[in-house]
C-alpha positions as CSV (number, residue, x, y, z in Angstrom):
1,X,-112.9,-51.5,76.4
2,X,-110.3,-53.6,74.7
3,X,-111.9,-52.9,71.3
4,X,-111.8,-49.2,71.9
5,X,-108.2,-49.3,72.9
6,X,-107.3,-51.2,69.8
7,X,-109.3,-48.8,67.6
8,X,-107.5,-45.7,68.9
9,X,-104.1,-47.3,69.6
10,X,-102.5,-45.7,66.5
11,X,-103.9,-42.3,67.3
12,X,-102.2,-42.2,70.7
13,X,-99.0,-44.0,69.9
14,X,-98.0,-42.5,66.5
15,X,-97.5,-38.9,67.7
16,X,-95.3,-40.2,70.6
17,X,-93.3,-42.4,68.3
18,X,-92.8,-39.5,65.9
19,X,-91.7,-37.2,68.7
20,X,-89.3,-39.8,70.0
21,X,-87.8,-40.4,66.6
22,X,-87.3,-36.6,66.0
23,X,-85.9,-35.9,69.4
24,X,-83.8,-39.0,70.0
25,X,-83.3,-41.5,67.1
26,X,-82.6,-39.0,64.3
27,X,-80.1,-36.9,66.4
28,X,-78.4,-40.1,67.6
29,X,-78.0,-41.5,64.1
30,X,-76.7,-38.1,62.8
31,X,-74.3,-37.9,65.7
32,X,-73.0,-41.4,65.1
33,X,-72.4,-40.5,61.4
34,X,-70.7,-37.1,62.3
35,X,-68.3,-38.9,64.5
36,X,-66.7,-40.2,61.3
37,X,-66.6,-36.8,59.7
38,X,-64.7,-33.5,59.8
39,X,-67.3,-30.8,60.1
40,X,-68.3,-27.4,61.5
41,X,-72.0,-27.8,60.7
42,X,-74.1,-30.8,59.7
43,X,-74.3,-29.5,56.1
44,X,-70.6,-29.5,55.4
45,X,-69.5,-32.8,56.8
46,X,-66.6,-34.6,55.1
47,X,-66.3,-38.4,55.8
48,X,-62.8,-39.2,57.2
49,X,-63.3,-42.7,58.7
50,X,-61.8,-43.5,62.1
51,X,-59.4,-40.5,62.2
52,X,-61.5,-38.7,64.9
53,X,-61.3,-41.8,67.1
54,X,-57.6,-42.1,66.7
55,X,-57.1,-38.4,67.5
56,X,-59.3,-38.8,70.6
57,X,-57.1,-41.6,72.0
58,X,-54.0,-39.5,71.3
59,X,-55.1,-36.7,73.6
60,X,-53.7,-37.1,77.1
61,X,-56.5,-34.8,78.5
62,X,-59.1,-37.3,77.3
63,X,-57.3,-40.3,78.9
64,X,-56.9,-38.4,82.1
65,X,-60.5,-37.4,82.1
66,X,-61.5,-41.1,81.6
67,X,-59.3,-42.3,84.5
68,X,-60.5,-39.4,86.7
69,X,-64.1,-40.3,86.0
70,X,-63.6,-43.9,86.8
71,X,-61.9,-43.1,90.1
72,X,-64.7,-40.7,91.0
73,X,-67.5,-43.0,90.0
74,X,-66.2,-46.0,92.0
75,X,-65.9,-44.1,95.3
76,X,-69.0,-42.0,94.8
77,X,-71.2,-45.0,93.9
78,X,-70.0,-47.0,96.9
79,X,-70.3,-44.2,99.4
80,X,-73.7,-43.0,98.2
81,X,-75.3,-46.4,98.3
82,X,-73.8,-47.5,101.6
83,X,-74.6,-44.2,103.4
84,X,-78.1,-44.0,101.9
85,X,-78.9,-47.6,102.9
86,X,-77.6,-47.0,106.4
87,X,-79.8,-43.9,106.7
88,X,-82.8,-45.9,105.3
89,X,-82.3,-48.5,108.0
90,X,-82.3,-45.9,110.7
91,X,-85.3,-44.1,109.4
92,X,-87.4,-47.2,109.1
93,X,-87.2,-47.7,112.8
94,X,-89.9,-46.2,115.1
95,X,-88.2,-43.0,116.1
96,X,-89.7,-39.5,116.3
97,X,-89.3,-37.1,113.4
98,X,-88.6,-39.7,110.6
99,X,-90.8,-37.8,108.1
100,X,-89.0,-34.6,108.8
101,X,-85.6,-36.2,108.4
102,X,-86.7,-37.8,105.1
103,X,-87.8,-34.5,103.8
104,X,-84.6,-32.7,104.8
105,X,-82.3,-35.3,103.4
106,X,-84.2,-35.4,100.1
107,X,-84.2,-31.6,99.6
108,X,-80.6,-31.4,98.1
109,X,-81.7,-33.5,95.2
110,X,-84.1,-30.7,94.2
111,X,-81.3,-28.1,93.8
112,X,-79.7,-27.7,90.4
113,X,-76.2,-29.0,89.8
114,X,-74.7,-25.6,88.8
115,X,-76.1,-24.0,92.0
116,X,-74.8,-26.9,94.1
117,X,-71.4,-26.6,92.5
118,X,-71.0,-22.9,93.4
119,X,-72.4,-23.4,96.9
120,X,-69.9,-26.1,97.7
121,X,-67.1,-24.2,96.0
122,X,-67.7,-21.3,98.3
123,X,-67.9,-23.4,101.4
124,X,-64.9,-25.6,100.7
125,X,-62.8,-22.5,99.7
126,X,-63.8,-20.8,102.9
127,X,-62.1,-23.7,104.8
128,X,-59.1,-24.2,102.5
129,X,-58.2,-20.5,102.5
130,X,-57.2,-20.9,106.2
131,X,-54.5,-23.3,105.0
132,X,-53.3,-21.1,102.2
133,X,-54.8,-23.0,99.3
134,X,-58.0,-23.3,97.3
135,X,-60.2,-25.9,95.7
136,X,-58.6,-25.6,92.3
137,X,-55.0,-25.3,93.5
138,X,-54.7,-29.1,94.0
139,X,-56.5,-31.8,92.1
140,X,-56.9,-33.8,95.3
141,X,-59.2,-31.2,96.8
142,X,-61.2,-31.1,93.6
143,X,-61.6,-34.8,93.7
144,X,-62.7,-34.9,97.3
145,X,-65.0,-31.9,96.7
146,X,-66.8,-33.6,93.8
147,X,-67.4,-36.8,95.9
148,X,-68.7,-34.8,98.9
149,X,-71.0,-32.8,96.6
150,X,-72.4,-35.9,94.8
151,X,-73.0,-37.6,98.1
152,X,-74.8,-34.6,99.5
153,X,-77.0,-34.3,96.5
154,X,-77.9,-38.0,95.9
155,X,-78.0,-39.7,99.3
156,X,-81.5,-38.4,100.1
157,X,-82.9,-39.6,96.8
158,X,-81.4,-43.1,97.1
159,X,-82.5,-43.2,100.7
160,X,-86.1,-42.8,99.7
161,X,-85.8,-45.8,97.3
162,X,-84.2,-47.9,100.0
163,X,-86.8,-47.0,102.5
164,X,-89.6,-48.1,100.1
165,X,-87.7,-51.4,99.6
166,X,-87.2,-52.0,103.3
167,X,-90.9,-51.3,104.1
168,X,-91.9,-54.0,101.6
169,X,-89.9,-56.7,103.3
170,X,-92.5,-59.1,104.8
171,X,-92.6,-58.8,108.6
172,X,-93.2,-62.6,108.9
173,X,-89.8,-63.3,107.4
174,X,-88.1,-61.1,109.9
175,X,-90.1,-62.6,112.8
176,X,-89.3,-66.1,111.6
177,X,-85.6,-65.3,111.5
178,X,-85.7,-63.8,115.0
179,X,-87.5,-66.9,116.2
180,X,-84.8,-69.1,114.7
181,X,-82.2,-67.2,116.7
182,X,-80.8,-65.0,113.9
183,X,-78.8,-62.0,115.1
184,X,-79.5,-58.5,113.8
185,X,-76.5,-58.8,111.4
186,X,-77.7,-62.2,110.1
187,X,-81.2,-60.8,109.6
188,X,-79.8,-57.8,107.7
189,X,-77.5,-59.8,105.4
190,X,-79.6,-62.9,104.9
191,X,-83.2,-61.5,104.9
192,X,-83.4,-57.8,104.4
193,X,-80.7,-57.2,101.8
194,X,-81.8,-60.1,99.5
195,X,-85.3,-58.9,99.7
196,X,-84.4,-55.3,98.8
197,X,-82.3,-56.3,95.8
198,X,-84.8,-54.6,93.4
199,X,-84.1,-51.3,95.2
200,X,-80.4,-52.0,95.1
201,X,-80.6,-52.6,91.4
202,X,-82.3,-49.2,90.8
203,X,-80.1,-47.3,93.1
204,X,-76.9,-48.7,91.6
205,X,-78.2,-48.0,88.1
206,X,-79.1,-44.4,88.9
207,X,-75.9,-43.6,90.8
208,X,-73.7,-45.2,88.2
209,X,-75.2,-43.4,85.3
210,X,-75.4,-40.1,87.1
211,X,-71.8,-40.3,88.3
212,X,-70.4,-41.1,84.9
213,X,-72.5,-38.4,83.2
214,X,-71.7,-35.7,85.7
215,X,-71.2,-32.4,84.0
216,X,-72.8,-29.3,85.6
217,X,-71.4,-29.9,89.1
218,X,-68.0,-30.5,87.6
219,X,-68.2,-27.3,85.6
220,X,-69.3,-25.2,88.5
221,X,-67.1,-26.6,91.2
222,X,-63.7,-26.8,89.5
223,X,-64.2,-26.4,85.7
224,X,-61.4,-29.0,85.3
225,X,-58.8,-27.0,87.2
226,X,-56.0,-27.2,87.8
227,X,-54.7,-27.9,84.3
228,X,-57.7,-30.1,83.4
229,X,-56.7,-32.6,86.1
230,X,-60.3,-32.6,87.5
231,X,-62.1,-32.6,84.2
232,X,-64.5,-35.5,83.8
233,X,-65.4,-37.1,80.5
234,X,-68.6,-35.1,79.9
235,X,-66.7,-31.8,80.6
236,X,-63.8,-32.9,78.4
237,X,-66.2,-33.7,75.5
238,X,-67.9,-30.3,75.9
239,X,-64.6,-28.5,75.9
240,X,-63.4,-30.4,72.8
241,X,-66.6,-29.8,70.8
242,X,-67.3,-26.2,71.7
243,X,-63.9,-24.9,72.8
244,X,-61.6,-26.1,70.0
245,X,-62.2,-25.0,66.4
246,X,-61.8,-27.9,64.0
247,X,-62.2,-30.5,66.7
248,X,-66.0,-30.9,66.4
249,X,-65.6,-34.4,64.9
250,X,-63.2,-35.4,67.7
251,X,-65.7,-34.2,70.3
252,X,-68.4,-36.2,68.6
253,X,-66.3,-39.3,68.5
254,X,-65.6,-38.9,72.2
255,X,-69.3,-38.6,72.8
256,X,-70.0,-41.9,71.0
257,X,-67.4,-43.7,72.9
258,X,-68.7,-42.2,76.1
259,X,-72.2,-43.4,75.3
260,X,-70.9,-47.0,74.6
261,X,-68.9,-47.2,77.8
262,X,-71.7,-45.9,80.1
263,X,-74.4,-48.0,78.4
264,X,-72.3,-51.1,78.6
265,X,-71.4,-50.7,82.2
266,X,-74.9,-49.7,83.3
267,X,-76.6,-52.6,81.4
268,X,-74.1,-55.1,82.8
269,X,-74.6,-53.9,86.3
270,X,-78.4,-54.0,85.9
271,X,-78.3,-57.5,84.5
272,X,-76.0,-58.7,87.3
273,X,-78.0,-57.2,90.1
274,X,-81.3,-58.3,88.6
275,X,-80.1,-61.9,88.6
276,X,-79.6,-61.7,92.4
277,X,-83.2,-60.6,93.0
278,X,-85.5,-63.0,94.8
279,X,-89.3,-63.3,94.3
280,X,-91.4,-62.4,97.3
């Protein structure tokens, strides 16, 4: 069997590597190069050095989008993971209808972001109109609306991951803690949470990356209104690249910085939480 695998290893891996290179590596390298150029198409790029990066930092809209994204991500990540973990704890107890609840809570994750944005826009505006305002009239409402939308969409997905982690906690550890007189809180924080750290690592990584990369929900819910105060980084990059003639290089420079920031934060988080995991 091993000889057969070694014999046909190249046959199965080379096509995949070629597809990966064409779909990811080549565009990534080209995008990195174009961030240092002034261009309208890839064939007429003129190298201008770091000017695009300087122009990006000179834009108040980009700085506002960065700060807004950070504020959104911090609250959304904490609320999603705390609520989903609490729901996972409840649904791992022996109560009737747990499978139904798991299915219902997971379903919002199957709905596209654009559709979710318009759905929540309609519902929130239906409430706010009674107070003489709308979702895009005040940046505060847009901020809260995005957090509510993101929680509604992702809690069910994270809950399933936490449930899988909690179900893998050895029962003998919990029974030993109870025999030693540990309270429910002590069992939770000193036994269950340390044992589900792999699930916590995955959920934090997924929520962090998705919150920072949020685009379609932001576009459908507020489109950055009012006055681009609720535009997140992905939407600001899109508007710069496709909405402003002559700013394609600036948009590409923003995209490169966006990638570096998200990758650095996500990998740092992953490394930190992985170091807290314990072997079962």
